TORDOLUM-654581 format. One record per residue (C-alpha): residue in one letter; y, x, z. Coordinates in steps of 0.05 Angstrom, whole numbers, plus 5000, padded with zeros to 4 digits. Layout:
BEGIN
AYXZ...
//
This chain:
BEGIN
M706591440830R709292120842K712392650816N714792970756R714493350706A719892970658R716292370639R710692510682L709091780706V706091780779V701391400812V702790790845A708390730897F710890200940A716190530925A716590600854A711490930808L711991620773V710492140759V715292380787P712692270845L716691760886S714891940949G715491350998C718390750989F721090661054T725689891061A731389931032F736490481040I735990621123P740790801155P744591471170K739391781223D743191891296D739992701283Q739092931227T735393501251T727693541234S721893851281S720294531264T714094461312P707494661277K704594161263P696193961298Q690994151252P683893801259T679594141309T671894031324T669593611379G662593271405T667692721434T664492001409A668191281398E667591091455E670591671495F676891671437Y677990911458A677491171537Q682591721538D688791501570V696191561539E700892121585W708091851560S713692421566T720892371559D720893151556S723793291484C724692491466P731092241444S734592001502N732391221513F725491321476E718591571515C713892011464A705392131462T700992411430V693192011416R686692331400A683692011337P677092161305M677992491239N672292161207W670691481241D663691441213E662692121241P666392121297E664092841332A665393201267G671793341295E679193091328I686792931304E692692751339L696992131323A704392201344L707691611378I713791401403R716390751445S722290391467K721490011517A721789261518K729389091561G726088421591D717788321612A715288571557Q709388101519G705088791492S706189371452L709989131373L706789701329V712589801268N710390121202P715790221158G712190271097G710890941049P704391101041G707091711072G713291381111S714491591187G714091001243F715991571299D722491731263F723691031239V723690731314K727891311328D732491401279S733590641265L730790201317D736189721314Y734489671230A727189631246V727389041296D732588581318A734888421386D730487891408L724188341392K728188921433D728488371492N720488141488F715788781467D714389521477I716689741404V712790281389G712790721328F707991231298D705991681244P699391441212R693391971208G696592431153V703392361156G709092731200R708092861271S701092741270T696993151249A698493231180V697793371108K701293991084C700694181007Y706794650977E713095051005P719794710994A719895170935E714195000906M715694260911D721894340880E718894480820Y713693910831L719393380835Y723693670796G722394150753L722494010669P716494060623E714294550569N711694010536T716093390523D710992930474V710392430521G702292320521S700192910464D694293380476A698493880507W702893450549I695893140582E693893750594E700194080630M700093380677A693593540682T693994330705S698994100757A695593550785T691094050791D694294450821F697594090874G691493690899K687794430914A694594740951C693394050993L686494210997D688194931014N693294771060T690894211092G683894321108P678293771115L682293201132L684893091072E678392781057F679392261108I686792021097T685191351072T688190651096V681990461119Q680991051167A688290901193A686290241209K681490461244D687190851280L691990331288D686189911327L684490621374L691990501387R691889851399E686589991458V690390521494L696390131492G693089691534D693089171478D687588611478T690388461406L694188811359N701788621358Y703988951283L711188861234G709189231165Y712989341114S711789531043Y705289941045G705289761117T703389131094F698289351064L695589731122G695689141166A692388681121T686389251126Y687089131195A685888431196E679888561144L675789121190F677788851263P678788031253D678187891329K683388271347V689688011305G695087831340R701187641313L701488051241V707688031196L706988331129D712788441098G713888581024A707988451026I701988930967D696988490940P690188910958S686088640896T691688980853S689489550809N692990240801F695290030726E697989360749V701289670810S704890070756K706189620722S709389010761Q713889520793A715589750730K716789030709G720089010776F724989500773E727489190710D729688580735A732789000800L736989380747T738888690700A741688360762F744589020787L748589080706T749688340708N753288370786C757888940757I759288640691D761588010722S764688180789N766289070782S771989230752D771489880756C764389780728A761790350689F758989840625S762989300590G760488780536S753588430545V747488650606D743288820539D748489330511A749889590577R741989790587E741790140526T746790500543I742990720597V736390890558D740991330518L743091610574I735691740601S733891990522S740392490535V738592840593D730892860577E733593290507S739493720547P738993650625L744493830662K745794310709G746694100785S752194610835D744594940860G742495160791R736994530793M736694160726L738093380715G732093110675A730192430655S724892320704T729592520762L735192110746I729291550731T728991710817A736491640821I736491110796I730890700824L733891000904P739290490900L736989850865Y732189710929S738489450964P744388990942D747789360990S747190000928W749589750880E756589940881Y753490610892L747890580837N754790410795V759091050811M753291660808L752191290734K758491360705D757992090741V752792310698M755291920635A761692470654G757193060659D756493090734A750093120767A751993120837N750192470859A744192440818F741592970855S743092750920F739191970915A733192380889D733692770930Q734092250989Y729091890966N725492540956G726292821028R730193351013E735493741052A742394061031D739194791042G732794681003S727394421068Y725193851055M725393361127D717593131122N710893191084S712692351063T710892620992E704392980994A701892351042F703591940987M699492330946A693592390984Y692991571009N693991330940C688991770914R684291580960D685690840962Y685390750884T680290800828Y683191250764D681791350697D684691910656D681191700591P686691830541S685791220504T685990830554M692991060581E695391150511K695090340510Q696590130590A702890590581D704990080514E703589460556I709289740613D713989960557E713389280522I716389030583A720289460620P725489890571V728090300614F723790490666G716790320631P717291040584Y717291370653M710690910684G704891120649Y699091630644G699691610717D692991590715I693192320717G695292560771C689492250815A684792360775N684893020784W685093030866P680193430897F676492800928T675892180866D671891780900G677091340905A676890540931E675990000893R680789360908S679388780923E681788070956I681988191038H680887471070A680187641151D675887161163G676286861227A684287151237D689986901270P694586691233I698287171194L706187141157V706887361098V714387511074G715587601008T723787700967T724387280905G728787890879D723088540912P723489030854A717989540898T713189010914P714088320880Y713987670897Q708287480857W703388010913A706787640971E703986950938N697087350932L695987580997A698386951031E693486650992Q687087020996L688787141075D684286581109S690086471161G696186641110Q702886341116L707086551056V714986671079T719786541023Y726787001023K730686850957G734987490950E734888070919G732088750948H725489100979T722788671041A726588161082Y725788181157N733388361187K735488501129G741487891131S736887271128Q737686881202C732686301165V727987011163N729287331232D727986541272V722886451233V718987201239D722187281320D719086511333Y712386701314L711887461338I714787241410D713186481416G706586501370S709685911333V706985881256P711885471204D708384861190K710485021103D713385611083P721385511102K724385901030C729386251066S736286401036
//
C-alpha cells in the first residue's frame, strides 16, 4: 500500500493498503519515544568487495557504547549486497542490544514490522513495549535494521518536500480508474521509482525478504547463536517464516505475531486489509455509540458509517487547509483514520479527530497521518520507512496493471469495504512501474524439519487478519496457533496475560502448548 495522490491506492501493506503510502505497519500505536531526536549520520552506501560468504560469517562484532543510547550497546555488521554474488559488494546492518538482566540464554532478535520498520529504534525507544520483563531477564534483546532500512545501508528516494507531494499531494485527475487518472498515477510511480534507483544505487535490486532472511542468518552466526531465537511482529512474521523456510535446521524458537499468509497475493492482501479495517471501524463505531456520551455519531452504526463516507467525499471534493498550507484530501484522511484503528486504546482519539474534521479543523488528521508517515513537525521525515516499504513490497510480490483487471478487483474491494474500499484499489500501479518488475511469486511456506514455531493471531486484527495466522500455522510443518480473542494489531505484550505466558514459556523454556490456548 502506499502513497497517494488522492485516491491512489497503495500496493500492499502490513499496516494498511493504500496508495497513500501507508508506509509501514508497525505494531499498533507505539508509545512515545524517550528520545525524539533523529540521526543525521549519512547512510552508508554499498561498497565493492572481494569478500566471500564465509568471510562475512567469520567477522567479529565489535559492540560499543560510544554514540549509543545509555544502557545499550551498538554495532555494525557487514553483509553482502547480493547473497548470490557475495563478492560483488557489501552493505552495513545496524544493531542495538540490551543485555540480559539475568543469565542470558542467547540473543532474541526482534522485528517490529513494516516492511521498513526500524528494529533498532523499536528496541531503543520502546523496549518495554517490544518485550516483557521475563524476556529481558533471559535474553540479550537485539534490534536490527534490515537491509534498506534506517541506520543500515538504506533506500533513499525523495527529499522531504518531494515526499510531501508524493504522500499528501492532490491529484490533477479525480476520475478514479479513468485513462487520465491511471496515466497520472503511473507517472507518479515511475518518477518515485526512478528517484529511488538514482539515490539508492544497485542495492535497490536486492531489497527483498529472501535477501533480508539471509542477513538474519548472518546475524545469528556473528552473535554466537547456534539457532535463531526471534520475535517478529506483522511483516516481521513473513521475514521470520522466510528464514524458517531457508534455514529450517537453524530455527530455535520463533514467535510470529500478527501473522501474514505468505501465499496470499497482493490483491488478496489489499482486499483482506480493506475488510479488516472496515471491521475495526465497525467495532469502533459500535463502542463509540454505545459507550461514549461525547461520541461524534448518533443513531445506528450504518448511519455513522455513511456519515464517514460523506465526510471523506467532502474533503475529496473540497480539501481542508492545514496550518502549514498542506491540503487534507481523501487519502490523507483515510490514513488518519486507519492509524488509530490499530489499537482500541486509540479509539477515543479517533473520535476527537473525526469531530474536528467535521468541524473543518484538519490539525489532528494531519497529526495522525504524519505519525503514520513518520513526518516531523518541521517537515522532515524521521526515517525512510515509506521508501523501504515500497522497495520490499515491489520485489516481494508480482503485479498486474491491466486496467480491466484492476477495475474488476477494485469493484470487489468496494463491495466488502464501503468506507476504505474506494481508496484501496488499483494498487498494482505503483509496483508495476518499479525499476525492477520481476517480483516474487507468493507461495506457501512449510519449513519442513524446523522445530516448533508459534504463530499468534488476533481475531479482530485489522492489518493482518486472523485468517492469515490460521493459514500460516496450518502451512508450517511445525506451526502452533495461539489465538487472542480481541481487537487490535498483534497480541503479545498488549494486555493479555494468557498470551504473554504462552509466548514467554515457549521462548524461555521451549514449552509448546498442546493445543491453541484461545486466549482472551
